[in-house]
VMD Tcl script that builds the backbone (N, CA, C; Angstrom):
set m [mol new atoms 354]
animate dup $m
set s [atomselect $m all]
$s set {name element resname resid chain x y z} {
  {N N MET 1 A 19.016 -13.502 1.848}
  {CA C MET 1 A 18.447 -12.247 1.412}
  {C C MET 1 A 17.361 -11.789 2.386}
  {N N PHE 2 A 17.226 -10.483 2.471}
  {CA C PHE 2 A 16.191 -9.863 3.298}
  {C C PHE 2 A 15.375 -8.937 2.403}
  {N N TYR 3 A 14.134 -8.740 2.791}
  {CA C TYR 3 A 13.213 -7.974 1.963}
  {C C TYR 3 A 12.533 -6.878 2.770}
  {N N THR 4 A 12.402 -5.721 2.145}
  {CA C THR 4 A 11.529 -4.663 2.653}
  {C C THR 4 A 10.314 -4.692 1.737}
  {N N TYR 5 A 9.140 -4.701 2.333}
  {CA C TYR 5 A 7.927 -4.843 1.531}
  {C C TYR 5 A 6.875 -3.842 1.970}
  {N N ILE 6 A 6.006 -3.523 1.019}
  {CA C ILE 6 A 4.870 -2.642 1.287}
  {C C ILE 6 A 3.625 -3.365 0.799}
  {N N LEU 7 A 2.683 -3.557 1.705}
  {CA C LEU 7 A 1.402 -4.169 1.379}
  {C C LEU 7 A 0.335 -3.088 1.357}
  {N N ILE 8 A -0.696 -3.302 0.579}
  {CA C ILE 8 A -1.839 -2.402 0.590}
  {C C ILE 8 A -3.080 -3.258 0.809}
  {N N SER 9 A -3.944 -2.815 1.707}
  {CA C SER 9 A -5.151 -3.589 1.968}
  {C C SER 9 A -6.049 -3.534 0.741}
  {N N LYS 10 A -6.694 -4.622 0.448}
  {CA C LYS 10 A -7.551 -4.681 -0.742}
  {C C LYS 10 A -8.761 -3.786 -0.606}
  {N N ASN 11 A -9.116 -3.410 0.626}
  {CA C ASN 11 A -10.203 -2.449 0.793}
  {C C ASN 11 A -9.675 -1.023 0.680}
  {N N LYS 12 A -8.376 -0.889 0.359}
  {CA C LYS 12 A -7.736 0.392 0.036}
  {C C LYS 12 A -7.728 1.390 1.187}
  {N N LYS 13 A -7.699 0.899 2.405}
  {CA C LYS 13 A -7.706 1.827 3.524}
  {C C LYS 13 A -6.348 1.999 4.185}
  {N N LYS 14 A -5.473 1.013 4.088}
  {CA C LYS 14 A -4.195 1.094 4.795}
  {C C LYS 14 A -3.078 0.468 3.992}
  {N N THR 15 A -1.866 0.940 4.272}
  {CA C THR 15 A -0.667 0.267 3.794}
  {C C THR 15 A 0.069 -0.269 5.007}
  {N N TYR 16 A 0.896 -1.274 4.789}
  {CA C TYR 16 A 1.723 -1.838 5.854}
  {C C TYR 16 A 3.115 -2.003 5.283}
  {N N THR 17 A 4.118 -1.523 6.008}
  {CA C THR 17 A 5.509 -1.637 5.596}
  {C C THR 17 A 6.253 -2.483 6.611}
  {N N GLY 18 A 7.056 -3.417 6.124}
  {CA C GLY 18 A 7.820 -4.265 7.020}
  {C C GLY 18 A 9.038 -4.831 6.329}
  {N N CYS 19 A 9.792 -5.646 7.057}
  {CA C CYS 19 A 10.924 -6.348 6.468}
  {C C CYS 19 A 10.951 -7.771 7.014}
  {N N THR 20 A 11.531 -8.676 6.227}
  {CA C THR 20 A 11.533 -10.088 6.583}
  {C C THR 20 A 12.596 -10.831 5.804}
  {N N LYS 21 A 12.913 -12.033 6.265}
  {CA C LYS 21 A 13.806 -12.915 5.523}
  {C C LYS 21 A 12.990 -13.857 4.628}
  {N N ASP 22 A 11.800 -14.230 5.058}
  {CA C ASP 22 A 10.939 -15.147 4.311}
  {C C ASP 22 A 9.683 -14.395 3.859}
  {N N LEU 23 A 9.750 -13.812 2.689}
  {CA C LEU 23 A 8.682 -12.948 2.188}
  {C C LEU 23 A 7.364 -13.708 2.008}
  {N N ASP 24 A 7.422 -14.878 1.408}
  {CA C ASP 24 A 6.183 -15.637 1.177}
  {C C ASP 24 A 5.468 -15.963 2.483}
  {N N GLN 25 A 6.219 -16.425 3.476}
  {CA C GLN 25 A 5.607 -16.764 4.758}
  {C C GLN 25 A 5.050 -15.533 5.456}
  {N N ARG 26 A 5.763 -14.432 5.368}
  {CA C ARG 26 A 5.315 -13.212 6.034}
  {C C ARG 26 A 3.990 -12.712 5.448}
  {N N ILE 27 A 3.860 -12.774 4.140}
  {CA C ILE 27 A 2.617 -12.339 3.504}
  {C C ILE 27 A 1.480 -13.290 3.883}
  {N N ARG 28 A 1.765 -14.585 3.923}
  {CA C ARG 28 A 0.742 -15.538 4.382}
  {C C ARG 28 A 0.320 -15.210 5.813}
  {N N ASP 29 A 1.295 -14.879 6.668}
  {CA C ASP 29 A 0.979 -14.510 8.055}
  {C C ASP 29 A 0.064 -13.287 8.112}
  {N N HIS 30 A 0.376 -12.287 7.304}
  {CA C HIS 30 A -0.478 -11.083 7.266}
  {C C HIS 30 A -1.898 -11.447 6.865}
  {N N ASN 31 A -2.040 -12.177 5.778}
  {CA C ASN 31 A -3.374 -12.488 5.252}
  {C C ASN 31 A -4.122 -13.524 6.082}
  {N N ALA 32 A -3.405 -14.230 6.962}
  {CA C ALA 32 A -4.056 -15.180 7.870}
  {C C ALA 32 A -4.450 -14.509 9.182}
  {N N GLY 33 A -4.127 -13.232 9.334}
  {CA C GLY 33 A -4.480 -12.498 10.548}
  {C C GLY 33 A -3.534 -12.736 11.707}
  {N N LYS 34 A -2.327 -13.213 11.430}
  {CA C LYS 34 A -1.359 -13.512 12.488}
  {C C LYS 34 A -0.517 -12.302 12.901}
  {N N VAL 35 A -0.632 -11.210 12.174}
  {CA C VAL 35 A 0.101 -9.986 12.500}
  {C C VAL 35 A -0.912 -9.010 13.088}
  {N N GLU 36 A -0.806 -8.777 14.380}
  {CA C GLU 36 A -1.817 -8.017 15.121}
  {C C GLU 36 A -2.059 -6.628 14.539}
  {N N SER 37 A -0.994 -5.921 14.162}
  {CA C SER 37 A -1.167 -4.535 13.698}
  {C C SER 37 A -1.829 -4.440 12.325}
  {N N SER 38 A -1.755 -5.477 11.530}
  {CA C SER 38 A -2.370 -5.416 10.201}
  {C C SER 38 A -3.685 -6.186 10.121}
  {N N LYS 39 A -4.021 -6.911 11.144}
  {CA C LYS 39 A -5.196 -7.782 11.155}
  {C C LYS 39 A -6.521 -7.084 10.813}
  {N N PRO 40 A -6.778 -5.877 11.321}
  {CA C PRO 40 A -8.084 -5.246 11.048}
  {C C PRO 40 A -8.324 -4.864 9.584}
  {N N TYR 41 A -7.291 -4.880 8.752}
  {CA C TYR 41 A -7.419 -4.355 7.386}
  {C C TYR 41 A -7.253 -5.438 6.317}
  {N N LEU 42 A -7.455 -6.688 6.676}
  {CA C LEU 42 A -7.316 -7.809 5.746}
  {C C LEU 42 A -8.302 -7.694 4.596}
  {N N PRO 43 A -8.018 -8.286 3.463}
  {CA C PRO 43 A -6.774 -8.912 3.026}
  {C C PRO 43 A -5.829 -7.887 2.395}
  {N N TYR 44 A -4.590 -8.321 2.175}
  {CA C TYR 44 A -3.556 -7.456 1.606}
  {C C TYR 44 A -3.082 -7.987 0.269}
  {N N GLU 45 A -2.561 -7.051 -0.534}
  {CA C GLU 45 A -1.856 -7.429 -1.748}
  {C C GLU 45 A -0.523 -6.683 -1.760}
  {N N MET 46 A 0.440 -7.232 -2.484}
  {CA C MET 46 A 1.779 -6.643 -2.534}
  {C C MET 46 A 1.759 -5.383 -3.395}
  {N N LEU 47 A 2.317 -4.314 -2.847}
  {CA C LEU 47 A 2.468 -3.072 -3.603}
  {C C LEU 47 A 3.895 -2.942 -4.116}
  {N N HIS 48 A 4.884 -3.317 -3.262}
  {CA C HIS 48 A 6.288 -3.082 -3.608}
  {C C HIS 48 A 7.185 -3.985 -2.770}
  {N N VAL 49 A 8.286 -4.468 -3.352}
  {CA C VAL 49 A 9.280 -5.289 -2.643}
  {C C VAL 49 A 10.671 -4.849 -3.069}
  {N N GLU 50 A 11.586 -4.801 -2.098}
  {CA C GLU 50 A 12.994 -4.537 -2.373}
  {C C GLU 50 A 13.821 -5.602 -1.668}
  {N N GLU 51 A 14.901 -6.044 -2.304}
  {CA C GLU 51 A 15.756 -7.096 -1.770}
  {C C GLU 51 A 17.079 -6.501 -1.282}
  {N N TYR 52 A 17.549 -6.973 -0.105}
  {CA C TYR 52 A 18.797 -6.490 0.486}
  {C C TYR 52 A 19.637 -7.666 0.967}
  {N N GLY 53 A 20.926 -7.430 1.079}
  {CA C GLY 53 A 21.850 -8.469 1.524}
  {C C GLY 53 A 21.862 -8.670 3.028}
  {N N THR 54 A 21.507 -7.625 3.775}
  {CA C THR 54 A 21.540 -7.731 5.240}
  {C C THR 54 A 20.247 -7.207 5.854}
  {N N LEU 55 A 19.973 -7.677 7.061}
  {CA C LEU 55 A 18.807 -7.207 7.803}
  {C C LEU 55 A 18.932 -5.722 8.129}
  {N N VAL 56 A 20.129 -5.263 8.399}
  {CA C VAL 56 A 20.358 -3.849 8.715}
  {C C VAL 56 A 19.920 -2.966 7.545}
  {N N GLU 57 A 20.264 -3.363 6.324}
  {CA C GLU 57 A 19.871 -2.585 5.142}
  {C C GLU 57 A 18.347 -2.600 4.957}
  {N N ALA 58 A 17.750 -3.765 5.133}
  {CA C ALA 58 A 16.293 -3.881 4.961}
  {C C ALA 58 A 15.553 -3.046 6.006}
  {N N ARG 59 A 16.017 -3.092 7.254}
  {CA C ARG 59 A 15.365 -2.304 8.317}
  {C C ARG 59 A 15.544 -0.808 8.088}
  {N N SER 60 A 16.700 -0.426 7.582}
  {CA C SER 60 A 16.938 0.990 7.283}
  {C C SER 60 A 15.935 1.486 6.240}
  {N N GLN 61 A 15.703 0.682 5.201}
  {CA C GLN 61 A 14.741 1.075 4.169}
  {C C GLN 61 A 13.322 1.073 4.727}
  {N N GLU 62 A 13.005 0.124 5.604}
  {CA C GLU 62 A 11.687 0.100 6.252}
  {C C GLU 62 A 11.469 1.393 7.040}
  {N N ARG 63 A 12.485 1.819 7.789}
  {CA C ARG 63 A 12.372 3.074 8.548}
  {C C ARG 63 A 12.154 4.258 7.608}
  {N N PHE 64 A 12.853 4.250 6.458}
  {CA C PHE 64 A 12.658 5.331 5.492}
  {C C PHE 64 A 11.202 5.386 5.037}
  {N N TYR 65 A 10.628 4.238 4.676}
  {CA C TYR 65 A 9.248 4.223 4.181}
  {C C TYR 65 A 8.244 4.647 5.243}
  {N N LYS 66 A 8.612 4.565 6.487}
  {CA C LYS 66 A 7.723 4.999 7.566}
  {C C LYS 66 A 7.905 6.477 7.908}
  {N N SER 67 A 8.874 7.130 7.257}
  {CA C SER 67 A 9.097 8.558 7.461}
  {C C SER 67 A 8.173 9.358 6.550}
  {N N THR 68 A 8.149 10.655 6.741}
  {CA C THR 68 A 7.310 11.526 5.909}
  {C C THR 68 A 7.688 11.429 4.440}
  {N N SER 69 A 8.964 11.503 4.123}
  {CA C SER 69 A 9.370 11.424 2.714}
  {C C SER 69 A 9.134 10.026 2.152}
  {N N GLY 70 A 9.259 9.008 2.986}
  {CA C GLY 70 A 8.958 7.650 2.541}
  {C C GLY 70 A 7.481 7.463 2.250}
  {N N ARG 71 A 6.617 8.057 3.080}
  {CA C ARG 71 A 5.175 7.986 2.835}
  {C C ARG 71 A 4.820 8.683 1.522}
  {N N ARG 72 A 5.529 9.761 1.211}
  {CA C ARG 72 A 5.303 10.441 -0.076}
  {C C ARG 72 A 5.658 9.509 -1.236}
  {N N LYS 73 A 6.759 8.773 -1.078}
  {CA C LYS 73 A 7.173 7.844 -2.126}
  {C C LYS 73 A 6.124 6.742 -2.288}
  {N N ILE 74 A 5.576 6.238 -1.182}
  {CA C ILE 74 A 4.520 5.221 -1.244}
  {C C ILE 74 A 3.293 5.792 -1.946}
  {N N LYS 75 A 2.957 7.031 -1.644}
  {CA C LYS 75 A 1.822 7.693 -2.292}
  {C C LYS 75 A 2.012 7.693 -3.808}
  {N N ASN 76 A 3.225 7.992 -4.266}
  {CA C ASN 76 A 3.507 7.990 -5.701}
  {C C ASN 76 A 3.408 6.586 -6.293}
  {N N MET 77 A 3.837 5.574 -5.533}
  {CA C MET 77 A 3.694 4.184 -5.994}
  {C C MET 77 A 2.221 3.845 -6.195}
  {N N ILE 78 A 1.395 4.261 -5.248}
  {CA C ILE 78 A -0.038 3.978 -5.317}
  {C C ILE 78 A -0.647 4.682 -6.527}
  {N N LEU 79 A -0.279 5.924 -6.741}
  {CA C LEU 79 A -0.808 6.657 -7.897}
  {C C LEU 79 A -0.415 5.985 -9.202}
  {N N ARG 80 A 0.840 5.538 -9.300}
  {CA C ARG 80 A 1.268 4.847 -10.519}
  {C C ARG 80 A 0.492 3.542 -10.700}
  {N N LYS 81 A 0.227 2.849 -9.604}
  {CA C LYS 81 A -0.492 1.574 -9.666}
  {C C LYS 81 A -1.917 1.767 -10.160}
  {N N ILE 82 A -2.582 2.837 -9.742}
  {CA C ILE 82 A -3.991 3.011 -10.101}
  {C C ILE 82 A -4.196 3.822 -11.370}
  {N N GLU 83 A -3.136 4.351 -11.960}
  {CA C GLU 83 A -3.282 5.204 -13.145}
  {C C GLU 83 A -4.116 4.551 -14.242}
  {N N GLY 84 A -3.884 3.287 -14.525}
  {CA C GLY 84 A -4.570 2.646 -15.631}
  {C C GLY 84 A -5.923 2.056 -15.279}
  {N N GLU 85 A -6.304 2.044 -14.005}
  {CA C GLU 85 A -7.558 1.429 -13.592}
  {C C GLU 85 A -8.702 2.435 -13.672}
  {N N PRO 86 A -9.852 2.033 -14.232}
  {CA C PRO 86 A -11.011 2.931 -14.235}
  {C C PRO 86 A -11.475 3.214 -12.804}
  {N N ALA 87 A -12.016 4.390 -12.581}
  {CA C ALA 87 A -12.453 4.784 -11.242}
  {C C ALA 87 A -13.475 3.809 -10.674}
  {N N GLU 88 A -14.343 3.296 -11.528}
  {CA C GLU 88 A -15.377 2.380 -11.056}
  {C C GLU 88 A -14.762 1.122 -10.443}
  {N N SER 89 A -13.681 0.605 -11.031}
  {CA C SER 89 A -13.073 -0.621 -10.520}
  {C C SER 89 A -12.363 -0.376 -9.197}
  {N N ARG 90 A -12.016 0.866 -8.928}
  {CA C ARG 90 A -11.395 1.198 -7.645}
  {C C ARG 90 A -12.435 1.373 -6.554}
  {N N GLY 91 A -13.710 1.450 -6.942}
  {CA C GLY 91 A -14.769 1.619 -5.965}
  {C C GLY 91 A -14.782 2.989 -5.331}
  {N N LEU 92 A -14.213 3.968 -6.027}
  {CA C LEU 92 A -14.082 5.295 -5.430}
  {C C LEU 92 A -14.824 6.370 -6.198}
  {N N TYR 93 A -15.359 6.048 -7.347}
  {CA C TYR 93 A -16.033 7.054 -8.155}
  {C C TYR 93 A -17.373 7.384 -7.532}
  {N N LYS 94 A -17.562 8.634 -7.216}
  {CA C LYS 94 A -18.799 9.076 -6.563}
  {C C LYS 94 A -19.768 9.573 -7.620}
  {N N GLY 95 A -20.972 9.053 -7.599}
  {CA C GLY 95 A -22.008 9.550 -8.502}
  {C C GLY 95 A -22.014 8.816 -9.826}
  {N N GLY 96 A -23.021 9.063 -10.607}
  {CA C GLY 96 A -23.170 8.386 -11.892}
  {C C GLY 96 A -22.969 9.329 -13.044}
  {N N GLY 97 A -22.092 10.276 -12.887}
  {CA C GLY 97 A -21.896 11.305 -13.900}
  {C C GLY 97 A -21.172 10.802 -15.132}
  {N N THR 98 A -20.605 11.719 -15.861}
  {CA C THR 98 A -19.993 11.408 -17.145}
  {C C THR 98 A -18.536 11.002 -17.020}
  {N N GLY 99 A -17.972 11.004 -15.829}
  {CA C GLY 99 A -16.572 10.655 -15.664}
  {C C GLY 99 A -15.643 11.784 -16.034}
  {N N GLU 100 A -16.079 13.033 -15.824}
  {CA C GLU 100 A -15.247 14.187 -16.136}
  {C C GLU 100 A -13.994 14.175 -15.289}
  {N N ALA 101 A -13.062 15.045 -15.591}
  {CA C ALA 101 A -11.764 15.061 -14.908}
  {C C ALA 101 A -11.890 15.321 -13.414}
  {N N SER 102 A -12.755 16.218 -13.007}
  {CA C SER 102 A -12.816 16.552 -11.585}
  {C C SER 102 A -13.216 15.380 -10.696}
  {N N PRO 103 A -14.200 14.511 -11.073}
  {CA C PRO 103 A -14.463 13.350 -10.221}
  {C C PRO 103 A -13.271 12.406 -10.136}
  {N N GLU 104 A -12.493 12.270 -11.226}
  {CA C GLU 104 A -11.309 11.410 -11.192}
  {C C GLU 104 A -10.292 11.934 -10.190}
  {N N ILE 105 A -10.032 13.227 -10.210}
  {CA C ILE 105 A -9.085 13.828 -9.271}
  {C C ILE 105 A -9.603 13.657 -7.852}
  {N N PHE 106 A -10.883 13.899 -7.648}
  {CA C PHE 106 A -11.485 13.711 -6.331}
  {C C PHE 106 A -11.305 12.269 -5.875}
  {N N SER 107 A -11.499 11.301 -6.778}
  {CA C SER 107 A -11.379 9.895 -6.437}
  {C C SER 107 A -9.956 9.557 -6.007}
  {N N LYS 108 A -8.969 10.029 -6.727}
  {CA C LYS 108 A -7.580 9.747 -6.361}
  {C C LYS 108 A -7.256 10.353 -5.004}
  {N N LYS 109 A -7.743 11.562 -4.767}
  {CA C LYS 109 A -7.492 12.217 -3.482}
  {C C LYS 109 A -8.105 11.401 -2.349}
  {N N LYS 110 A -9.348 10.966 -2.511}
  {CA C LYS 110 A -10.011 10.156 -1.483}
  {C C LYS 110 A -9.290 8.826 -1.291}
  {N N PHE 111 A -8.853 8.221 -2.393}
  {CA C PHE 111 A -8.130 6.959 -2.315}
  {C C PHE 111 A -6.869 7.122 -1.474}
  {N N LEU 112 A -6.114 8.157 -1.749}
  {CA C LEU 112 A -4.871 8.386 -1.002}
  {C C LEU 112 A -5.144 8.703 0.452}
  {N N GLU 113 A -6.198 9.450 0.729}
  {CA C GLU 113 A -6.548 9.734 2.113}
  {C C GLU 113 A -6.845 8.441 2.849}
  {N N ARG 114 A -7.554 7.531 2.203}
  {CA C ARG 114 A -7.871 6.246 2.826}
  {C C ARG 114 A -6.612 5.429 3.064}
  {N N CYS 115 A -5.724 5.397 2.079}
  {CA C CYS 115 A -4.516 4.573 2.173}
  {C C CYS 115 A -3.494 5.133 3.162}
  {N N LEU 116 A -3.399 6.423 3.226}
  {CA C LEU 116 A -2.306 7.031 3.992}
  {C C LEU 116 A -2.746 7.628 5.301}
  {N N SER 117 A -3.994 7.420 5.684}
  {CA C SER 117 A -4.452 7.980 6.959}
  {C C SER 117 A -3.808 7.235 8.113}
  {N N GLY 118 A -3.551 7.975 9.171}
  {CA C GLY 118 A -3.024 7.365 10.377}
  {C C GLY 118 A -1.614 7.095 10.238}
}
mol reanalyze $m
mol bondsrecalc $m
mol representation Tube
mol addrep $m
């Protein structure tokens, strides 16, 4: 089996998309700083995994997630993941206000900008 995976840095600044045959080892490599392109944004947690029968299928899905429409899909995954978390726990709530709707929307927008920049 082959896997296409999406990691999100725990500091919420970047996502990383890749494919591998050994998912556990690959994630250990990322979090150990052995993957040069993801090293500056350690540590990572798993956002999404898909399983495929061939490397060709897994790489095709990896390419999709790196496209504009794939990045939109990742954005939706991130929004679904954070829906139930209070803004304070995400570290994105600005100010000590009452938690009205507008700061929440602002927080999600800033979160996505951090995750999807670059």
